[in-house]
Every structure is written in structure tokens, then in C-alpha cells.
C-alpha positions as CSV (number, residue, x, y, z in Angstrom):
1,M,46.2,81.0,-29.8
2,V,47.0,83.8,-32.1
3,A,48.1,82.5,-35.5
4,R,51.0,84.2,-37.2
5,T,49.9,86.8,-39.7
6,K,51.1,86.6,-43.2
7,G,54.2,88.7,-43.6
8,W,54.8,88.8,-39.8
9,N,57.9,87.0,-38.4
10,K,57.7,86.5,-34.6
11,M,61.4,87.1,-34.0
12,T,61.4,90.2,-36.1
13,V,58.3,91.6,-34.3
14,M,59.8,91.0,-30.9
15,N,62.8,93.1,-31.8
16,Q,61.0,96.1,-33.3
17,R,58.7,98.8,-32.0
18,I,55.0,98.3,-33.0
19,K,53.7,101.1,-35.2
20,I,50.3,102.1,-33.8
21,G,47.7,104.8,-34.5
22,V,45.0,106.1,-32.2
23,F,41.6,106.5,-33.7
24,G,39.5,108.9,-31.5
25,V,41.2,111.3,-29.1
26,G,38.3,112.5,-27.0
27,H,38.0,112.1,-23.2
28,L,39.7,108.7,-23.0
29,G,41.5,108.6,-26.4
30,K,43.9,111.4,-25.5
31,H,45.2,109.3,-22.6
32,H,45.7,106.4,-24.9
33,A,47.8,108.5,-27.2
34,R,49.9,109.8,-24.3
35,I,50.6,106.4,-22.9
36,L,51.3,104.7,-26.2
37,N,53.7,107.6,-27.1
38,A,55.6,106.9,-23.9
39,L,55.9,103.1,-24.3
40,P,59.4,102.1,-25.5
41,T,58.0,99.1,-27.4
42,A,55.5,101.1,-29.4
43,E,55.8,103.9,-31.9
44,L,52.8,106.3,-32.1
45,V,52.7,107.0,-35.9
46,G,49.6,109.3,-35.9
47,I,46.2,110.3,-34.7
48,N,42.8,110.4,-36.4
49,D,39.7,112.1,-35.0
50,T,36.4,113.4,-36.6
51,D,37.0,116.7,-34.9
52,P,40.0,118.3,-36.8
53,Q,40.7,120.9,-34.1
54,R,40.8,118.3,-31.3
55,G,42.8,115.9,-33.4
56,E,45.4,118.4,-34.4
57,E,45.7,119.7,-30.8
58,I,46.5,116.2,-29.5
59,A,48.7,115.4,-32.4
60,E,50.7,118.6,-31.8
61,R,51.0,117.7,-28.1
62,E,52.3,114.3,-28.9
63,K,54.4,115.5,-31.8
64,V,52.9,113.1,-34.3
65,P,51.0,113.7,-37.5
66,Y,47.2,114.2,-37.6
67,Y,45.3,112.3,-40.3
68,A,41.9,113.7,-41.4
69,R,41.2,110.4,-43.3
70,W,41.4,107.3,-41.2
71,E,42.3,105.2,-44.2
72,D,45.6,107.2,-44.6
73,L,46.6,106.5,-41.0
74,L,45.6,102.8,-41.3
75,E,48.3,102.4,-44.0
76,K,51.0,103.5,-41.6
77,C,50.1,101.1,-38.8
78,D,51.0,97.6,-37.6
79,A,48.3,98.0,-35.0
80,V,45.3,100.3,-34.3
81,D,43.8,101.6,-31.1
82,I,40.1,102.4,-31.5
83,V,38.7,104.8,-28.9
84,T,35.8,106.2,-30.8
85,P,32.1,106.1,-29.9
86,T,30.8,102.5,-30.0
87,T,28.8,103.1,-33.2
88,H,32.1,103.6,-35.1
89,H,33.9,100.6,-33.7
90,H,32.9,98.1,-36.3
91,C,33.4,100.3,-39.3
92,L,37.0,101.1,-38.2
93,A,38.0,97.7,-36.8
94,A,36.7,95.6,-39.8
95,P,38.8,97.2,-42.5
96,A,41.8,97.2,-40.1
97,L,41.5,93.4,-39.5
98,R,41.0,92.8,-43.2
99,A,44.2,94.6,-43.8
100,G,46.0,92.3,-41.3
101,K,46.3,95.0,-38.5
102,H,46.2,94.1,-34.8
103,V,43.3,95.8,-33.1
104,F,42.8,97.2,-29.6
105,I,39.2,98.3,-29.3
106,E,37.6,100.0,-26.3
107,K,34.6,98.4,-24.6
108,P,32.0,97.6,-25.6
109,I,33.5,95.7,-28.5
110,T,30.7,96.7,-30.8
111,K,27.1,97.9,-30.8
112,T,25.6,94.6,-31.8
113,L,26.5,90.9,-31.4
114,E,26.5,90.4,-35.2
115,E,29.2,93.1,-35.5
116,A,31.2,91.4,-32.8
117,D,30.9,88.0,-34.5
118,E,32.3,89.5,-37.7
119,L,35.3,91.1,-36.0
120,I,36.1,87.9,-34.2
121,E,36.0,85.9,-37.4
122,L,38.1,88.5,-39.3
123,A,40.7,88.4,-36.5
124,H,40.9,84.6,-36.7
125,K,41.2,84.6,-40.4
126,A,44.0,87.2,-40.3
127,G,45.8,85.6,-37.4
128,V,46.0,88.9,-35.5
129,V,45.4,90.1,-32.0
130,L,42.0,91.5,-31.2
131,Q,41.8,92.9,-27.6
132,V,38.9,94.6,-25.9
133,G,39.4,97.3,-23.4
134,H,37.9,96.0,-20.2
135,I,40.3,97.8,-18.0
136,E,39.3,96.4,-14.6
137,R,41.0,93.1,-15.6
138,F,44.3,95.1,-15.3
139,N,43.5,96.7,-12.0
140,S,46.4,95.6,-9.8
141,A,44.1,94.6,-6.9
142,V,41.8,92.5,-9.2
143,M,44.9,90.7,-10.6
144,E,46.0,90.0,-7.0
145,I,42.8,88.6,-5.5
146,K,42.6,85.8,-8.1
147,R,45.3,84.1,-6.0
148,V,42.8,83.6,-3.2
149,L,39.6,82.9,-5.2
150,E,38.4,79.4,-5.3
151,S,34.7,79.1,-5.9
152,P,32.7,82.3,-5.5
153,R,29.2,81.8,-4.1
154,Y,27.9,85.3,-3.9
155,I,29.1,88.6,-5.4
156,E,28.0,92.1,-4.8
157,V,29.1,95.1,-6.9
158,H,28.5,98.8,-6.7
159,R,29.7,101.1,-9.5
160,L,28.4,104.6,-8.9
161,S,29.5,107.8,-10.8
162,P,28.3,111.4,-10.8
163,Y,26.3,112.6,-13.8
164,S,28.3,113.6,-16.9
165,P,26.6,115.0,-20.0
166,R,29.3,113.4,-22.1
167,V,27.5,110.1,-22.4
168,K,24.0,110.2,-23.7
169,D,23.8,107.6,-26.5
170,I,23.8,104.4,-24.4
171,G,22.4,103.2,-21.1
172,V,24.4,102.8,-17.8
173,V,24.6,99.0,-18.3
174,V,26.6,99.2,-21.5
175,D,28.4,102.4,-20.3
176,L,29.4,101.3,-16.8
177,M,28.0,97.9,-15.6
178,I,29.6,96.1,-18.5
179,H,33.0,96.4,-16.7
180,D,31.7,94.3,-13.8
181,L,29.8,91.9,-16.0
182,D,33.0,91.1,-17.8
183,L,34.9,90.7,-14.6
184,I,32.3,88.4,-13.1
185,L,32.2,86.3,-16.2
186,S,36.0,85.8,-15.9
187,L,35.8,84.9,-12.2
188,V,32.8,82.5,-12.2
189,K,33.6,79.4,-14.3
190,S,30.0,78.5,-15.0
191,P,27.4,79.5,-17.6
192,V,24.7,82.1,-16.8
193,E,21.4,80.5,-15.9
194,R,19.1,83.5,-15.2
195,C,19.2,87.2,-15.4
196,D,16.8,89.6,-13.6
197,A,17.2,93.4,-13.9
198,V,15.5,96.7,-13.3
199,G,16.6,100.2,-14.5
200,V,15.2,103.7,-14.9
201,P,16.1,106.7,-17.0
202,V,16.6,109.8,-14.8
203,L,18.6,112.5,-16.7
204,T,18.8,110.9,-20.1
205,Q,16.6,108.8,-22.4
206,H,18.4,105.6,-21.4
207,E,18.8,103.8,-18.1
208,D,20.8,106.0,-15.7
209,I,20.6,103.6,-12.8
210,A,20.2,99.8,-13.0
211,S,20.4,96.8,-10.8
212,A,20.9,93.2,-12.0
213,R,20.8,89.8,-10.4
214,I,22.8,87.2,-12.3
215,T,22.4,83.5,-11.3
216,F,24.9,81.0,-12.6
217,E,24.4,77.3,-13.2
218,D,26.7,76.4,-10.3
219,G,24.5,78.3,-7.9
220,C,26.7,81.5,-7.6
221,V,24.7,84.7,-7.5
222,A,25.9,88.2,-8.5
223,N,24.0,91.3,-7.6
224,L,25.2,94.4,-9.4
225,T,24.2,98.1,-9.2
226,A,25.4,100.8,-11.6
227,S,24.5,104.4,-11.5
228,R,25.7,107.5,-13.3
229,V,23.6,109.9,-11.2
230,A,25.3,109.4,-7.9
231,I,26.5,112.1,-5.6
232,E,29.8,110.4,-4.7
233,P,31.7,107.9,-6.9
234,Q,32.1,104.4,-5.7
235,R,33.6,101.3,-7.4
236,R,33.6,98.3,-5.1
237,I,33.1,94.5,-5.4
238,R,32.6,92.0,-2.6
239,I,33.1,88.3,-3.1
240,F,32.0,85.6,-0.8
241,Q,33.1,82.0,-0.9
242,R,33.4,79.1,1.6
243,N,35.4,80.4,4.7
244,T,36.5,83.6,2.9
245,F,35.1,87.1,2.2
246,I,37.0,89.6,-0.1
247,S,36.2,93.3,-0.3
248,L,37.9,95.2,-3.1
249,D,37.9,98.9,-3.9
250,Y,38.7,99.5,-7.6
251,Q,39.5,103.2,-7.1
252,K,42.0,102.7,-4.3
253,Q,43.3,99.5,-5.8
254,E,43.0,98.1,-2.2
255,Y,41.5,94.9,-1.0
256,A,40.8,93.1,2.3
257,V,40.5,89.4,2.8
258,F,38.5,88.1,5.8
259,R,39.2,84.4,6.5
260,K,37.9,81.9,9.0
261,L,40.6,80.8,11.4
262,E,41.6,77.2,11.5
263,E,40.7,75.3,14.7
264,N,44.0,75.8,16.4
265,E,45.0,79.0,14.7
266,K,45.4,82.1,17.0
267,P,43.9,85.4,16.0
268,M,46.1,88.4,15.3
269,M,45.8,91.8,16.9
270,G,43.3,93.9,15.1
271,D,41.2,91.0,13.7
272,P,37.7,92.3,13.3
273,M,35.7,89.5,15.1
274,P,36.3,86.2,17.0
275,G,37.4,83.3,14.7
276,V,38.1,85.6,11.7
277,S,41.4,87.0,10.5
278,R,41.8,90.0,8.2
279,Y,44.6,91.4,6.1
280,V,44.4,94.5,4.0
281,L,46.7,95.2,1.1
282,H,47.0,98.4,-0.9
283,M,48.6,97.7,-4.3
284,D,51.2,100.4,-4.8
285,R,52.2,99.9,-8.4
286,E,54.2,102.2,-10.7
287,E,51.8,101.7,-13.6
288,D,48.1,102.6,-13.7
289,A,45.6,100.1,-15.1
290,L,45.4,101.8,-18.6
291,T,49.2,101.7,-19.0
292,T,49.3,98.1,-17.9
293,E,46.5,97.2,-20.3
294,L,48.0,99.0,-23.4
295,G,51.4,97.7,-22.6
296,D,50.1,94.1,-22.5
297,F,48.4,94.6,-25.9
298,I,51.8,95.6,-27.4
299,R,53.4,92.6,-25.7
300,C,50.7,90.3,-27.2
301,V,51.5,91.7,-30.7
302,R,55.2,91.4,-30.2
303,E,55.1,87.8,-28.8
304,S,52.2,86.5,-30.9
305,R,50.2,85.5,-27.9
306,P,46.5,85.7,-27.0
307,P,45.3,88.8,-25.1
308,V,43.9,88.7,-21.6
309,V,40.6,90.1,-22.8
310,S,39.9,88.5,-26.2
311,G,37.2,89.4,-28.8
312,E,35.2,86.4,-27.5
313,D,35.4,87.8,-23.9
314,G,34.2,91.2,-25.2
315,R,31.3,89.5,-27.0
316,R,30.3,87.6,-23.9
317,A,30.2,90.8,-21.8
318,L,28.2,92.6,-24.5
319,A,25.7,89.7,-24.8
320,L,25.1,89.8,-21.0
321,A,24.9,93.6,-21.0
322,I,22.3,93.4,-23.8
323,Q,20.3,90.8,-21.8
324,V,20.4,92.9,-18.7
325,T,19.3,96.0,-20.6
326,E,16.4,94.2,-22.3
327,E,15.2,92.7,-19.0
328,A,15.3,96.1,-17.3
329,R,13.3,97.7,-20.1
330,R,10.8,94.9,-20.1
331,N,10.2,95.5,-16.4
332,L,10.0,99.2,-16.8
333,Q,7.3,98.8,-19.5
334,K,5.3,96.6,-17.0
335,E,5.3,99.4,-14.5
336,I,4.1,101.9,-17.1
């Protein structure tokens, strides 16, 4: 549970707009600024970016001040939204938490586990919300399939993206696969027992394509493939459990459930095979996942409740991503 911050009254907070600043308005941050500026429960009080031209451009578009010094913007905020490169996450989030500010921080939570541990401790001490931006948790189809999940036994994930020169400082595991690692850790209620991985650099100095096999103590196995050198994008997860198979398309926010028919249950027209029923559902929601995610962060602040993706969740995903990366690099060295 999120403890009440000194100086914060829950009833007062629930009746006011949360003053929030966006730190970093690059490819993703500019969308954060746009969404937060449109939320009726939030007040975008300013923007900070290391590129003054970019920062001033987005600030002018959103009709809010641009702050060249992040410290000046921090003073104006109840909460901060950190959408900078990962190397800057800790140096911005730590002083914000020490100042008693609520923090939304894009994935991965930090570059190292030690930095993540410090942020988690600071958030607990201050009694503030620390939420990590693992956006697939707010995908409407993902939120819906949890109703039919019981005990996953086998999971298969493909996250493929075309090459972009925008990301060069990290490998594909921390860049892309970490989304699926976080989701799998939230779905499988068992500790990780073993991690096997391979990965190779193609167009950058880091892994551009990687495959991991995660085995859990309860016997569930997850096979994940992530690539940022694909021709066509694909974001899909398949989950198998006793008598049920679920196939979900992240991009389309669509899922299909294949279920074994009961002994006296009659098949429906269009069922794919004897003894198996299928239903397909496309989630047609008014909000996109990012709007849902940021809106939920503001609600957590206003209602003093824990976030869906906590700092601890972000740390677990980062720890597994680091483990996958290290295993892939060990195997690559063996080949060399």
C-alpha cells in the first residue's frame, strides 16, 4: 500500500488536478505530454528536455512553459513523468522522490538493479507512488484475457519490429523483450527456475535479435523472440493451459480463445476443429493503452493506492532482462 505523503491529504488530492511535468519529450515523451495535457484530472505544468529546440517546440504546442533546468520544473510539480533515455532515469527520479514527488518512469526502471533498489526505497520512505511504464499491462486485450487464465503451462511470444536508428545504446532484450518478460512474470505465479538465451548483433553493437527460454519452478515454460531487424512488425503472445489455448495480438488488441468442449457440449458453427470451440474478440476501446496507463497513474496519486506496475515489478522485469542478456552474451562468446 502507498503510505500517505507528508503534507498530502487524501481527500484534498482527490478533489484537485495533479500538477505534473514531463521530463524528456522525444519520440515517446511528446505523446506523454499530449495525453497528460488532455486529462481532466491532471495539469501539465511544464516540459524539460536536454534539446532546447525540441523542448520549446513541444511546450509551445501544448501551451505550457519550457524549463531548461529540470530542477526548476521539479519545484512546480506534484508528480513527474520521466521519459528520458534510461541512463538519466535514476538521476532524475531520485531527487524527485526525495522531494516527495510521485514518479512515473518509463521502462526499464533504471540501468542497474542497484539504482532500482534505491528508487524503491526512496518511494517507500516518502510514501509516494512509483510506477513503471510497462504499457502492455494496459493493453485492453491483455487486461481481458486474465479472466480466462488459470494456470499457464506454455507461453510463446514474438515481438518483431523493423530497424530504427533511434535506439543504439541498449540491446533488444532491454529495449523490446522486457515488455513481455514483465507480462509473463505477472501471469505466471511462480519463481523463475532457469533462463537460457541466445542473441546476436546485426546492425548495432548490441543484440538486435534474441531468443529466450524461461522455465518456472511450477513447470511452466515461456519461449520469447524479440527482433528489431524484422521486415514486418509483429507483437503476439500465445498461452496454453489445460483445455484452453489463447492467442493474442497486441497490435490489433484482439484475442482468440480455443477451448475444449465439454462431453455433452455441442460445437458452434465456425469452430476450427472437432471437439474445440473458438471465440474471437476485438477490444474496441475509446482509450489507447498509453492514455489508460497515464490516467491510471494519476488515479493512483489522487486515491493514494498502489500502481498496477510498481517499482518492485519494474525491478523484477529488469533483473530477468539482465539475466537473459548476460546468458545470450555468454553463448555468443562460446561461438566466437
